[in-house]
N, C-alpha and C positions, 0 to 999 in steps of 0.2 A: 368340393374338389372340382378341378377343371375337367371338362369333357374329354380332352385329349388324354389326360391321365387315367380316367376311368375306362376309356376305350382301349388304351394300351394294356391295362390290367386284364380286361376281358380277353383280349387277343393273346396275352401271355398264358392265361389259364386254359384257353380253348384254341389251340393252334389251327384247328380245321375250319374255324370261322373266319369270315372276312367282314369288312366294314358294312357291306350291303346287308348281310344277314343280321348284323347287330342293329342296324337302322330299322329293319323290319320288326325285330323283336321289341325294340324300344317303342316303336309306333303302336304295336298291338297292346303292350302293357300300358302305355299312355292312355289309349282309348278305354281300357278297363278301369283305370284310376279315375278318369273323367266321368265315367258312367257309374261311379259309386263304389268301386272296389277299394278295400282298405289297404293302405300301404303296409308293407311288412317291416318297414323301418320306423323307429321311434324318433321322428323329426318334426320340425315346425311345419305348419300348413302354408307358410309363405313361400315355399319352394315350388317351382313349376313342376307340373306332372311329368314332363319329359325328363327332367333332371332326376326326379324320384325314381322313375323307371330305369334309367341308366345306372343309378346307384344300387338299386335292388339287384340288377343283373351282375354288376361288378362285384357285389358282396356275395354272390352265389345264392341269393334268396329266390331268384327266378331263374329257371333253367331254360335254355334255348334248345328246343327239340324240333324235329321234322325236316331238317336240312339233310340232303343226301349228297355225298361226295360224288362228283362227276369226273370220271376218268377221261383224260384228254389224250 
């Protein structure tokens, strides 16, 4: 799947998130995968770690926590 489609899916399911928060979550999960964490998806190992991280988040296998809404 394309990055844009996956990002749109995440934003649709989590309206309080923004692209910056998704990027941070993908980065953290990518680091975990590169440091030996096992993917929660049953996919080929030929896929980049960042793509795997984004797919896991889009499928709801990885939750994004820790972001606080800031009132303006």
